N, C-alpha and C positions, 0 to 999 in steps of 0.2 A: 257460560252464557254466550249466545251468538246474537249479533246485531245485524240486521239487514236495513240499509239506509236507502229509502226511496228518494224521489226528486226533492221533497221538502224535508230538510234535516230535522225540523222541529217535530215531524211525525214519525220518528224512528220506531221501528217494530222490534220488540224484544221477544225472542223465543226462549222460554224458560224450561219447558218440559215438566213443570211442577203442577201440583194441585193447588187449590185455594189454601190460604194460611190456616194454621191449626186453630181450633176453637178456643175461646176464652176459658171454657170449663177445664181445659188441660192444665191451667195454672193451679187448680185446686186439687192436685194429686201429685204423686211422686213420678216424675218423668226422667227416664234415662235416655241419653242420646249417644250413639256411636257414629262418628263421622267417617269419611272416606279414609282418613289417616289411621284412625283406630282399626278399621277393618283391614287395611293393607299391611299394618305392622303387627297383626295378631300372630301368636305362635301356631294357630291352627288354620286349616283351609276351610273346613266345613262351617257353614253359617251357624248351625246349631251348637257346635263346639265353641265358636266365638261368643255366642250369646250366653254361654254358661258362666261368663265372668260377671253377669248381671245377677246379683243376689235375689233369690226368690223365684227366678225363672227356671223351670225344670221341664224336662221331657218325662214321659211316663216311667221310663227306666233310666238308669245311669249310663247305659251304653249309648254312644253317639251313633250317627247315621252310617259310620264306616263298618260297624259290626252288628248293630241292632236290627231286628226285623222291621221293615218299613211300617207295619201296622202297629208298632209300639211307639211311634214317634209323635204322639200328640203333645201339645205344648200347653202349659198352664202357668199361672202366677199365684202368689199369695197362698200357697199350700192348700189349695182347694182339692187336691188329689185328682184322680181320674181313672179311667179304664182304657186308656190309649186314645180316646177321642179328646180333641182340644177343647179347653175351657177358656183359652185366650184366642182372640181373633187375629190371624195373620193376614196382612193385606199387602199386595205388591202393586204400587201405582194405582191404588183404588180398587183392585180386584181381590176378593177373598180367596184364600189359597187352600183351605181345608179340603181334603179329598171328598168328593160328592157322596161317596158310599159310606166311608168309615170315619171321616172327621180327622184323620191323622194328617201329618204334613210330610210331603216328599222333599226333604231337605236337599238332596243332590240336584234338584232343579234350579237352585239359586247359587249364583256365583258371587261370593262376598266381594271380590275385587271389582265387580261390575255395579256395585251399589254406591250411591253418594252418601246415604245416611240411613240409619235405623233408629226409630223412636219407639221406646217401650213406655206406653201409657198405662199405669196400673189402676186397678179398681173398676168396678162395674158401672152400669148406668150411662155409658156413652150412647147418646140417642142417635147420632148421625152415622154410625157404622153398621147398622143392621143388627139382627138378632144374633146371639151367641157370644158376645163379648162379656162373659161373666167376670173373668179375672182381669181383663184389660185388653189392650190392642197393641199389636206389634206392627208398625208401619215400615215398609221397605220402599225407598225411593231409588229409582234407577239413576245411574251416572249419566249426566247430560253435559258432555264437554267435547270440544274438538280435539283431535290428536289420537295418539295410539299408546297403549301400554300392553305389555305382555310379559309372561314369565314361563319358565320351564324348570321343573324340579325333579330330583330323584331322591328316594328315601329308603328307609329300612324295609326289608321284606320284599325287595324287587318292586318298589313302588315308583310310579311316575305320574306327574301331573303337569298340565299345561293350561295356560289361560291367555286369551287375547281380547282386547277391546279396541274398537275403532269408532271414532266420531268424525263425520265429515259433512260439509255443507251440501245440500241438495235443494237447488232453487233458493228460496228465501228461508228454507227450513234446515233442519239438522237430522241426519240419520245416524243411528248408533247401532253397532252390532257387537254383542258380547258372547263369547264362547268359552267353554271350559270342559275339561275331561280328565279322567284319571283312572288308574288301575293299580291293584296291589295283590300280592299273594296272600295278604292278610295274616292274622295271628290266630292261634288256637284259643277260642273263647273260653273253654272249660279250664279251670285252674289246674296247675300241675298236680296238686295233691289229690284231686278228685277225678281226673280224666282217666280214660281207658283206651284200649287199642283202636276203638272206632273213631275217636276224636282226631280232628285234623284242622289244618288252617282254613280260614274263612275268607276266600278271595272275593274281590269285587271289581266291577267296571262300571263307570258312570260318566255321563256327559250331558251337557245342555247347551242350547243356543237361544239367544234372545235378541230380537231386532225391534227398534222403535224408530218411528219417523214423526217428528214434530214440526208443524208448519203453521205460519200465521194465517188467519182468516180475518181480514179487516185489521183495525188498529189495536184492538184489545183482546181478541179471541184467538185461540190456537187449537188446532186439531192434533191429537196424539193417538197414533196407531201403533199397536204393539202385538208381537207374536212370540210365543215361547214354546220350545219343544225340548223334551228331556228323555233320557233312558237310564235305567238303574238295574244292574244285573249283579246279583251277589249270592253267597252261600253262607249258611249258618254254622259250618264246621262239623257237620254230621251228614252222612249220606242221606239223600232224599229230603234235603232242606233248602234246595235252591229256590230263588224267587226273582222275578223280573217285573219291573214297573215301567210303563211308558205313559207319557202324557203330553198334552198340548193345550195352549191357551191362545185365544184371540181377543183383543179388546180395542175399543174405540172410545176416546174421551174428548169432549169439548170443554175448554176452560176459558172463561172470560174474566180478565182482571180489571175490567173497566169500572165505571161508577156503579153500575148494577153488576155486582159480581155473581157469577153463576157457573155451574158445571153440570155436565150430563155424561153418563158412561153406560156402555153396554158391553157384555162379554159372553164368551162361550168357552167351555172347558171339556176336555176329554181325558179320561184316565182308564188304564187297564192294568190289572195285576194278575200275575200267575204265581202261585205259591204252593210249595209242597211241605208236608209236615210228617215227622217221623217219631216213632217210639223206640226207645233204647232199653235194652235189658239191664238188670241190676249190675252185671259185671262190665257193662259198656263194651261189649264185644260184638254185638249185633244190633243193627238199626233196621227197623221195618217201617215202610211207608204206611201211614194210617189215613191220610187224605191228600187229595190233590185239587186245589182250586185251579183248574185248567184255564179259567177265564173269569175275571171280575170286572166287566165293563161298567163304566159309570159316566154320566154326563151332568154338567151343571151349566145353567145359563141364567143371566140376570142383568140387572141394570139399576141405575139410580139417578137422581137429580138433586140439586141443591141451589137455592136462591138466597142471596144476601142483599136485601133492599138498602139503598143509601139513606138511612135515617139520619146519619150525622149526629153530632153532639155526643151525648152520653149513652145512647142506645145502640146496641147491635142486635140483629135478628137474623136467624137462619131458619129456612123452611125447606122441606124436601121429603123425599120418599125413596124407597128401594124395594126390590123384590129379587128372590132367588128361587129357582126351580131345579130340583135334582132328581135323577132317576138312576137306578143301578141294581145289579143282581150278582149273586155269587153262583157260579156253575161249578159244582164240586163232585168229584169221584171219591167214594169212601167204601168202608166195609171190605177191606182188602183181604183176600185169601192168597197168601204168598205174595207174588208180584202183581196179581190181577185184582182190580176193583170189582165189586159185585153190585154196587148201588150208585145211583146218581141223585144228587140233591140240587134243587134250584131254590134260591131264596132271595127276596128283594122286594122293591116297591118304588113308590114315588113320594116326594114330599115337597112342600113349598112354604115360604114365608113371604109376606108382603106387608109393608107398613108405611105410615106417614109420621113425620116428626116436626117439632118446632122447638127452637131454643133461643132464649133471649138473655142478653147481658146488659147490665146497667152499671155505669161507671160514675162514681161521685167521690170527689176528694181523694182520699187514699183507699177507697173501698171499691170492690167489684162484686156485684151480685149476679148470679147466674142460675137459671132454671130452665129445664128442658124436659120434654116428654115425647113418647112415641107410642103408637098403638099398632100392633101387628096381628094379622090373621094368619094362622098356620093350618096346614092341611097335610094329612098322611093318607095316601090312597094306593089301591092295587097291591097291598101287601099279601105275600104268598110264601108258603113253604111247602114244596112238593118233593116227595121222595119216591123212587121207583127202583125195582130190580132191573139190572142190565139184561137179564135173561128174558125180559118181556113180562107182559101181564099188566093188570091195573096198578095204579100208584098204591104204595103201601102207606103213604101219607099224602093228603091233598087238602092243605089248610089254606083258605082264602079269608082274609080278615076284613072286617067292615071298615069303611072310611071313617076317619076321625078328623074333626076340625075344632078350632077354638080361637079365642082372642087372648092376647097377653100384652100387658103394658110394660113399658120401661120408663124410668124417671130418674132425674138427678137434679139436686139443688146444691149450690155451693156458695161460699163466701171467701173472698180473699181480701186481707187487710194489710196494707203496707205500714208497718210500725214506724220505721225510719227508712231512708233510701236503701239501706243495705239489708234490711230484715223485713220479711213479710210472713204472715201466718195464713193458714187456710183450713177450711173444714168443709165436709161434704157428706151428704146422705144420698143413697141411691138404691135402685132396684133393677133387676134384669132377669133374663131367662134364656134357656137353650133348649132347642128341640132335639129329641133323641135322633141319632143317625140311623140310616137304613140298616147298617150293620148291627147296631145295638138292638133294633126292633125285631129283625127277622132272621139273622144268621146264627145258628149254633156253631160252636167250633171246638176243636181239640188242640191241646198243647201237651205233647208227651202223653202220659197216662191219664191226664185230667181232661174233663170235658165241661163246657159251659153252655147252657141252654139260652136261647133268645127269649125275648119277652115282647110280643107285639102290642101290649097294652101299657107300655111305659108312659108315664106322664112327663111333660117338660120339666126340666129343672128350673127352680126359682131362687134368685139371690136377693138378699137384703143386706145392706151394709152401711157403715159409717166410717169416717176417717178424719183425722185432724193432724196438722203438721206445721212445721216452721222451716224456713229456708233463709240462708245468709249468702249474700254475694258481695264481694269486694275484691277488686283487682283479680289476682289469679287464684282466689279462694272461693269455693262453692261448697256449702254445707247443707244437708237436708236431713230432716228427721220426721218420720210419719208413724203414727199409731193407727191401727184399724181393727175393726171387728166385723166379720162377715158371717152370715148364716145361709148356707145353701140348702134349701128345702127340696124334698123329693130327689135328692142326689142319686144319680145312677151308679151302682156299684155291682161288681161281680161277687155275689153272696154265696158263701159255702153252705150247702144244704145237706151234704152227705159224703160218705167215704166208701169207696169200693174196696174189693171187687163187688160189683152188683149191677143191676139194671135200673136205670133212672129215666123218668119221663122226658121226652124231647130229644134224648141223645143215645139211648140204648145202653149197651154194656160199657161200664167205666171201671178201669183198674185202679185209678187214683181218686182224686177229689171230684165231686160233682158240684157245680155252681150254676147259678142262674143270674142273669141281669135283673136287678130289682131296684125300685125306688126305696131307699132308706129314708127315715124321717128327716134327717138333716146331717150336714157336716158343719160344725161350728168351729170357726177359726178366729183367734185373736193374735195380733202380732205387732212387731215393731220393725220398721225398715230405716236404715241409716246409710248415708253416703257422704264422702268427702273427696273433693277434687282440688288438688293443689298444683299450681304451675308456677315455676320460677326459672326464667331463662330457658335453657335447653331441657330442664328436668320437669317431669310431671309425675304425680302420685294420685292414684285413684283407689279409694278404699270403700268397701261396701259390706253391709251386714243385713241379714234377714233372720229374725227369731220369731217363731210361730208356735202356738199351742193349738193344735188341730185335733178335734175329737168327733167321733161318729155318734149320732143319736139314733137309735134303732129299736124297734119292737117287733113282735110277731116272729116270723121265721128268721128274721135278721137280728133278733135280740142278742145273740152271742157277740155281735159287733159293737154293742152299746158301750161307750166309754173308751173304745180303742182308737188308735191313730189310723187315719186312712192309709191304705197301701201306698207304698212308694212316696211317702211324704216325709222329708227330713224336718227336724225341729230347728236346725241351725245351719245357715250357709254364710261363710265369710269369704271375701275375695279381696285381693290386693294386686295392683298393677303399677310397677315402677317403670317409667319410660325416660329415654334420653334421645335427643335428636339435634343434630347440628351439621350443616353443610353437606347434606346427603347421607350422613351417617346416622344410624338409629339403632337402638337396642331396647328390649323390653323384658321384664321379668314378671310373670303372672303366677300368683299363688291362690289356690282355691281349696277351701275346707268344707266338706259336707258332713253334717252330723249323721247319727245313726237313723235308719229307717227300716221299714218292714216290707218284705216282698209279697206279703199276702194279707188278706183282709182280717184274718184271725190273729195277726201279729205273732205268729209262731216262727217265722223265718226272719231273723234280724240280720240286717246288712250293716256291718260295722262302719264307724266314721272313716273318712278317707281324706287325705291331703295331697294335692298334686302341685307340682311346680313345672311351669312351661317357660321357655325362653325364645327370644327372637333377636336376630342380628342382621343388619344390612350395611354393606360397606361399598362405597363407590369405586368403580373401575374407570369410568369416564363420567362426564356430567350427567348422562342419561342412563347409564348402565350400572347395575349394582349386583354384587354377590350377596346372596341371602342364606341364612341358616336358621332352621326352626328345630327346636327340641321339645317334644311333648312328653309329659310325665318324666321329667329329668331324673327323679329318684326311683323310677320304676315301681311306684306304689301299686300294690295289688288292690284295685278298686273293685269290690264285689258288686256285681250288677244284678244278680239273681241267685236264688237257692231253691232247689227242688226238694221234695219230700225224702228222696234218697240221699240227701246231703250233698248232691252234686252242685258245685258252685260255678257261676259264670262270671267272668271278669270283663271290665271295660279296657280301653286302649292301654297297652303297656308302653314302655319307653320307645319313642319313634323319632328318628333323626331325618331331617330333610335338608338338602343342599341344592342351591339353584342360582339362576340368573334372572333378573327382571329388567325391563327396559320401559321407559316412559317418556313421551313427548306431549303429554296432555297440556292443553292451553297454548301450544305453539303452532 
């Protein structure tokens, strides 16, 4: 925190760089918090790998962002499943981060060492965050301190990473710059027992830079300007599977911490993806390019405001609104004859959501009542799917879809009751919704021999849920237990409709499985979440568990899915983290167990349970310089991330060692 003292000391201006305090409704759910120390002393670098220690938080696939395809990096909570689009809302300093076209998250854009805090708020019905927070909200807060920290590390497979953060005064404000980058030769994704001559290492290069300037405007209001740029270049371990993503964000936020608390934000985002896809023969000796997304440009822009009147006493009130507009298309070459494409496909459109919300809290004695609601208008326009021969002539397909609009409500009501000072109970009921992404609506795609058709008439997903829990706080002990039941209606899934070889509508010839994105009747989830945090002297212990029973309810063409578990949804996740820290020395041991799950909607490809052990060690050389060591997957567990019809299996990160130096003068 930076203080600028004017002529009258009694009118000191405090620059925080923060948003308004969290809502009272957050008390009525299970909230996990990772602070700057947790992020700095984690055994992994990538933010998605660090967040894996939170039970119930999962990406679409088990592979993290160092080896997974960027379009498979959607994030969700509470076993709601997914199809690579996020069902949890990721926010960085107030700006939603889902890709405007596809809804996935570009994790290499975020430097964990440049964050001050991550809050994972579980459950739907959060009215102040906008549409799409079905499973919860993940809030990222940028580091706002004076000083410098930096690190450089080398690791297995010719890997190198570097990070630098600088915070300095600029006038009465504070400017911060955070940059990170890394590269690696990568590992071979296909398991040793199922790989062939064509399989090779999957190298990657990535980097990002983020700058913020926070300055006071008057005695209680501050202006926060931020910019982010990133690049991600990687390969999937087979010829013709390279992909590159670039992106940039700009945002401006005004926050007033005065008697009338209020905030306003506006932002703009740009993303572009280039991705190639290949088919491999049964012997894994030859790879053939089947499609090339030579450009997937997308843009997002939006803003929001919030007002908190000074009612005083027992009442709190929040009023506000927000809007987001996205546009994007996929420009794709396909129908390859040898090394040359024969067809061009363009698919995409525009969509928007805009809504108003109100949330009120009433505090009386040992009880807090909270109720909130919002109403959103959604719109999908200019949807199109056009295909043509590169040799010329009229389009072979020229589909332009009618505009669609609608209104969707979001609501949440909760009760928190403090039994005794150390124990409080809570209960909540909520509803929410998510608009299909442009990718889900308009773009068909291929993955190896399989093909999935788009569906321009998908309906928004709708969530209804309840939860109840109890928490205990005393000294260095924090215990939480939550039970919940969710029903995700009109859930969007990739539904298997046929098996090749054969010709199928919307995609043409398919050698493997034919699927289409469809709304199934519902995904029903019941579960229990538990956590325990114990701190004593230099020692800390964090335990977590998530058990869920998730089932699909489906009829019609999707009837074979009825009663099955959603794809890529484990029934059990257990985590444990033991830490020790004293006089600049620190160590951590993190254990994570993931139960079995299925790689496909028909539950034919079972991914076995996996247990991984990660370690971290930091030892001082001087007061501000430390030696560091990180060891991911200490026991070299083979974590199966995917299985194809030909029994080829893909694995997640094997044992990886990192050694490095880090320096810090933050706060000095």
